[in-house]
C-alpha positions as CSV (number, residue, x, y, z in Angstrom):
1,M,-21.0,2.9,24.0
2,G,-20.3,5.8,26.3
3,R,-19.5,6.0,30.1
4,E,-23.3,6.5,30.9
5,H,-23.9,2.8,29.7
6,A,-20.9,1.5,31.7
7,G,-22.9,0.4,34.7
8,K,-25.1,-2.0,32.6
9,L,-22.0,-4.0,31.5
10,R,-21.3,-7.4,33.3
11,F,-17.6,-7.0,32.7
12,T,-15.8,-3.9,33.1
13,M,-11.9,-3.3,32.4
14,W,-9.8,-2.3,35.3
15,L,-8.4,1.5,35.0
16,F,-10.2,2.0,31.6
17,P,-9.0,3.9,29.6
18,Y,-5.7,4.5,31.2
19,L,-4.7,0.9,31.1
20,S,-5.2,0.9,27.4
21,V,-3.0,4.0,27.0
22,V,-0.2,2.6,29.1
23,A,-0.3,-0.6,26.9
24,A,-0.1,1.4,23.8
25,A,2.8,3.4,25.1
26,G,4.4,0.2,26.1
27,I,4.1,-1.1,22.6
28,I,5.5,2.0,21.1
29,A,8.5,2.0,23.5
30,V,9.4,-1.4,22.6
31,L,9.3,-0.7,18.9
32,V,11.2,2.5,19.3
33,S,13.8,0.8,21.4
34,M,14.4,-1.8,18.7
35,F,16.0,1.1,16.7
36,F,18.7,1.4,19.2
37,V,19.7,-2.3,19.7
38,D,22.0,-3.4,17.0
39,S,20.5,-6.8,16.9
40,T,16.8,-6.0,16.4
41,R,17.5,-3.1,14.2
42,S,17.3,-5.0,10.9
43,Q,13.9,-6.5,12.1
44,I,12.2,-3.2,12.8
45,I,13.4,-1.6,9.4
46,L,12.3,-5.0,7.4
47,S,9.0,-4.9,9.3
48,L,8.3,-1.0,8.5
49,G,9.4,-1.9,4.8
50,A,6.9,-4.6,4.7
51,L,4.3,-2.1,6.0
52,G,5.1,0.1,3.3
53,V,4.8,-2.2,0.7
54,T,1.6,-3.5,2.0
55,L,0.3,0.1,2.2
56,L,1.3,0.9,-1.5
57,A,-0.3,-2.2,-2.6
58,Y,-3.6,-1.4,-0.9
59,L,-3.6,2.2,-2.1
60,S,-2.6,1.1,-5.7
61,R,-5.3,-1.5,-5.8
62,R,-7.9,1.0,-4.7
63,W,-6.7,3.5,-7.1
64,W,-6.5,1.3,-10.1
65,S,-9.6,-0.9,-9.3
66,D,-12.3,-1.1,-12.1
67,D,-15.6,0.5,-12.3
68,S,-17.5,-2.5,-12.0
69,T,-18.0,-2.0,-8.1
70,T,-21.4,-1.7,-6.8
71,H,-22.7,0.0,-3.6
72,T,-24.9,-2.0,-1.2
73,R,-27.3,-0.4,1.1
74,T,-24.9,-0.7,4.1
75,G,-22.4,1.6,2.0
76,L,-19.9,-1.3,1.4
77,V,-18.2,-1.7,-1.8
78,H,-18.0,-5.1,-3.4
79,S,-16.3,-5.9,-6.8
80,R,-17.3,-9.5,-7.0
81,S,-20.4,-11.3,-5.5
82,L,-19.7,-13.8,-3.0
83,P,-21.8,-17.1,-2.8
84,T,-24.2,-17.2,0.3
85,P,-23.6,-20.0,2.6
86,G,-26.6,-21.9,0.9
87,Q,-25.4,-21.8,-2.5
88,A,-23.2,-24.4,-4.1
89,T,-19.8,-23.1,-5.6
90,R,-18.6,-24.3,-9.2
91,R,-15.1,-25.5,-9.6
């Protein structure tokens, strides 16, 4: 939705988009400052390591996935069919 439709909204965010940019900059500033404080340095390093492992697991799963995936009309890829809410599941 663009600015031309903003007048039709019932709720608007104050100082949009500047407040979002300030909030993102604040989050980045806190994360960067964690490198300079001895008591929090290990936490940010371990968090970045966990992020790296998660990204590697995601990328390896994507790379090594089997060819049994099917494409739906929405363009989403499903490797297994999930039961619909009305279907009973076997255990």
